[in-house]
N, C-alpha and C positions, 0 to 999 in steps of 0.2 A: 025506426025512422029509412026511409030510404036512402043508400045514397049517391051523391050526385054524378057525373059524368067524370068532371074533374077529380072527384073524392078518389072513385075508382082508378083512374087512370094516374093519377101520381102517385097514390098509398098502397096498392091493392093489385096492380097488373105486372106482370114480368118482374115478377119478386123473386130473385136470386138466392137470397138468408133470411129466413128466418128464426129470432132468438127469443125465447119467450123468457124474460125476466130482463131487467134492467137497473141491477146488482152489479157487483164486483165482478163477477164470475161474466155473467152477458155484455158487458162493454168491453171487457180484455176481449173477449173474444171477438166481439164487432169489430174493434179495432185492428186486430191480427188480421181478419178476413180482408179488411177493406186495403189493405198495406200489401196483401199476396195479391186480392183483384183487385184494382183502381177501379174500374168501372163496375164493377157488382154492383147491384140493389141491396141494400141489408135494411131489414124491417126489425125493429126491436119493440116486443109489448110488453108493456106492464099494468098487471092488474091493479097496483096502486095509483094513489096521486103521486106519490115519492115509492122506492122500491122499495115494497111489501113484507121483504123478510127481517133481514138484519143489517144491509150493509149502511142504511142511513141509521141505525137503531143502534150499535155497536158499541162497545167501551173504548176502542181505538188502543189497542193494547197491539204493541206490533213484538208480539211474543211467540214462544215456539215450542213451550209446555215447562211447567216448573217441575221440580226436583219429585214432588209424590206423584204429580202426571203421568213422568214418564215409566217411575217403577209401578206405577200402576199398571202401564199399557204393558210391564215387559212380565206382568202373570199371564195378560191374553194373547200378547202375539210374540215372535221370536226375536232375540236381538238383533239382527239384521233387518228385519220391518219397522223395529225402533228407531234404530238409527237411520233406516231410508225415510221416517215419517219427521223424523226432527231437520234431518237435511232438506226435505223437501219444503218444509215451513221455512226454513231460515234461505234456501233459495228462491223462495218466493217473496221475502220481503226487501229482500236486493233486488226482487225485480221490478217490485212496487216502488220502492227507490228511485231507480234509476228511470223507469218509466214518468213517474210526477215531480220527482225533484224534493229535498227535503224542507226546501224554504214553503214550498205550498203546503206537503204535509203536516206541515208545522211539525215536524220528527223532533222527538228531545230522550236521549238516552238518558237517561237518569237510571236507568237498572232495573232489574226487578228482583223482589223480596217475597219470601213465603212465608209466613208467620205459621206457629202452631199454638194453638189454644193448651191449655195447662191441664184440662183433663183427659189430654189425648199424648199422654206423656209415654205409651208405647210406641203409638205412630213416630211421633216426634224421633224416637230412637233409632227404629228401624229407619226413617230418614239420613239421619247423620250417621249410622254404620254405615251405608249404603253409597256416601257422599262418592267417595273415593272410587267407585266401582262405577260408576256413572259419569264422573269427570274422565275415568279411562275409555268408557264404551264411543265418547262424543269425542274424543281429542283429534280423531281424524277428520273432522269436519271442523273445529273451533281453534286447534293447533295449540291450546292453553286449556287451563282449569274455567271451568263453564262455571263450577256454584263453589259458591266460600261461605264460612260461618261470619256474620258480621251483630256487633252489639245492637239492641234495640235505643236508639237514640230519636225514636219520633214520638215518645210519650204512651207506645201501646200498652194497656194493662191485660192483667188475664191473660199472657201467653207467657210460653219460655222466655229466657232473655234474648237469646241467639236468635238471628232473622237468618236463614239461608240467599244469598243474594248472588245474582250473576248480572254481570256489567253490559251483559250484550242487547239485554231488553229494552226497550224504549216505547213511546206513547204517541199517539197520531192523533190530528182534527180528525175524525172521522167525516164530519160535515164539510170539509176542505178536498177532504179525498174525491167525495163522491160529485161534488161540482167539477170539480178536475174534469173526470172521468167523463161527465156529460158535456161538459165544452168541447172535448177534445174529441165524443165520438160523432158532435153534430158540426164540427169544422171538419171533418172529414166525408161530409155528407151522408151519414146515417141517420134515418128517418126513427123517430122514438115516439110509441102513439102511450099512453096511459090509460088506466082506467079499461083497461083490454085484456077479461079474464079468459083463456083461452079454456074453454071446457070439453075440448075433444080433438082429437086428430086421425087422419086418416093418409099412409103410405099405400099409394096404388102403383109405385115401381115407377112411372113417370115424374109422378110431382107428387105432392102432400096436400093435402086436404085440410087445412086450418080454420076450426069453428071457434069463436069468441065468441062473447056475450052481446056482441051488435053487426058482428060479418061474418059470411061465409067467405074464403077466398084460397088460390095454391100458390103453394111456394116449391121451388125445386129442391132446396133442404130446410129440415127443420132443426132446430139445438134447443135442448130445455136445459136452462140455467136457474132452476126455480130452488135449489136447495132444501130447505125445509117444506117446500109447498110439492115438491116432486112426485109425494106417494098419489097423489091426487090427477098424476096425469101416465103415473106408469109403475109396473110392479118392481120391487127388488129390496132391498135390505136398508131400507131409508125410513125415516120417520121423524116428524116436528118432534123441535125440543122448546118450548118456552123457555126467552131468559126475561126475568123480570130486572128493572134497574129503576134507581132513583138519583137525583143529585140536590145536594146542599145549597143555601145559600150562601152566596161569600162571608167567609169566618175571617174574623180579623186575628192576625196573629198565628196563622196556620204552616208550618214549615217543612209538610208532610210532602216531599215530591218523590214519583216513582208509580211502576206500575206493583200492586202488591196480591199476594194469594195466599186461598187460607181453604184448609179442606177441601185437599185433592182438585185445587181449582173449582171447586162448587160456587165459591166465593171467589169476588174480586172488587178490587177499588183501585182506584187513582187521584190523584190531584187533578183537576182544571182550573190554573191559575189556584187560586183561593176557596175553593170547592171541594168536595167532596165528590165522586161520583162511585157509587157502590150497586152491586149487582150479583144475581145467582140467587142459590138457596132452591134449586130445583128439584134435589134430593130430598127435599122434603115432602115434596109427595110429586113422586116420576110418573103416577098416573094421571094425576089431573095435570101436570106441564105438558103432556105428549097432546098439544092440541095445536092449531092455528089461530086459534081467537087469541087476540091483540087486547091483554085487558091484565089487571092484576088479583090477586088472593091476599084475603087478611093475613091468612095461616107464613106467606114467606114475606108479607113487606113489614109484619109485626117484628118478624125474627132478622131482619133488614136492619131495623130502626135501634133494635134490640142491643145487636153487635156494636152500631155506632157508639150506641152510649157506654158499652161497658169495655169496649175493646179499643175502636179505632180514635175514638173523639170526649173519650174520658175525661178531657179537663177543658172541655170548649161546651157553649151553649151552643145551639145549633135548630135550624129549622127546614126542613126539607120543602125546595121550593118544586119539583117537579117530577113526577112519574112515566116510566112508558114499559116497552116491552116490545120486545123483536123474536123471531121466527128463528131455531137453527135447524141444519139437518143432521142426525147423529143415526148410527148404525151400530152392529155388534163389530165391525171393524175401522180403524180410524181413516184408512187410506180412503180418496175420494171417490165415486164410480164416474170413471170418464169412459163411456163406451157408445158403439154404435145400438140401435134396438130397433133398427131394421136399414135397409140400401140406403134412405135418404135422411132418416130420423137417429139424431145421437144426441149424449146428456152428459152434463157435467154438476155432478150434485153431490152432496152429503160431504159436509165442508168440516161437519164434527165441530163447530165453535172455534174453528180457525181461519176464519174466512178473510181476515186482513190480511194474514202469513201466506194463505194458499189460494187467496180466491184467480190472481192475474195470473197463476202460475196453471191452475186449472182451465181458465176461458182460455191459455194460449194453449194448452194439449187440446181443449176442446175443438179447437181450430184446425189442428195438426191432424184431427183423423179425416179432416175432407182433404 
């Protein structure tokens, strides 16, 4: 459908910055650019009705990594790299809270817990034995012990009685966060267009031609903030990783409060008032979950329900109210990719399932490139 003169003039002419992706990274980048260049025309393109990847679909964990995740990272990264990753996540969470405020985020610092299934005795022993080492490694960031042992007071079953607890972890309302970012962007005269799927682009050196499913136009600078969908537009060490999630109906008498990790972070759950949100399980089918298709699979959904019944809510009758999925961006390294792709094109992608923690900081770093 041909665009009118007015549409072309107001939205697609004299565009200074075009950002692909209206999630946490893209909106933070746009807001940061507007603060630096108040007169700039900034256009954000989003392929979905709402942010298509994980920004509106995540579990709302204000976390920086469970003990077992950090130990896993130490096997594939240097100690300095792991400390840098945790510090970046922690600083990113503080930036998010500063930018939006705890009241808007509905930030609740209930603390984070890690559970260990009874059949994982060797894994549990390894984590307990390495607890002091990890606390020592992280002491320059937090100035006190991060992880301690706590008794199981939640009625969880078929796990070791001790949980590993850290008091720094919290939870947020993901929907509130994204609504606040969208409102802030619009209040700063940032243009946001939904259902615009960027199919290709070309940097001519002077400008960048951007082609979507509906139009072709030119922009001075192009910034890719599509995380799990980035492999559709660029090459590099990044691939999509689907995360399946469910939430229960309200449960009378539920006393569980906090954010909880299980099996190296591949499973995670939290309370939303008196409901349980539970997600994960992609380790059951890594190949099948390396996809940008938003859907659910029987093998993972059945395992989530089984763990709810046998471990998390064995004393409750519960019903599943809703199921969904989100798309993360992962790779061989946990550090986000923030770099120039050409003279006028840059990217901020591969958040590794830590978008809440590092999305804002990654958006700021992406703006810093320009």
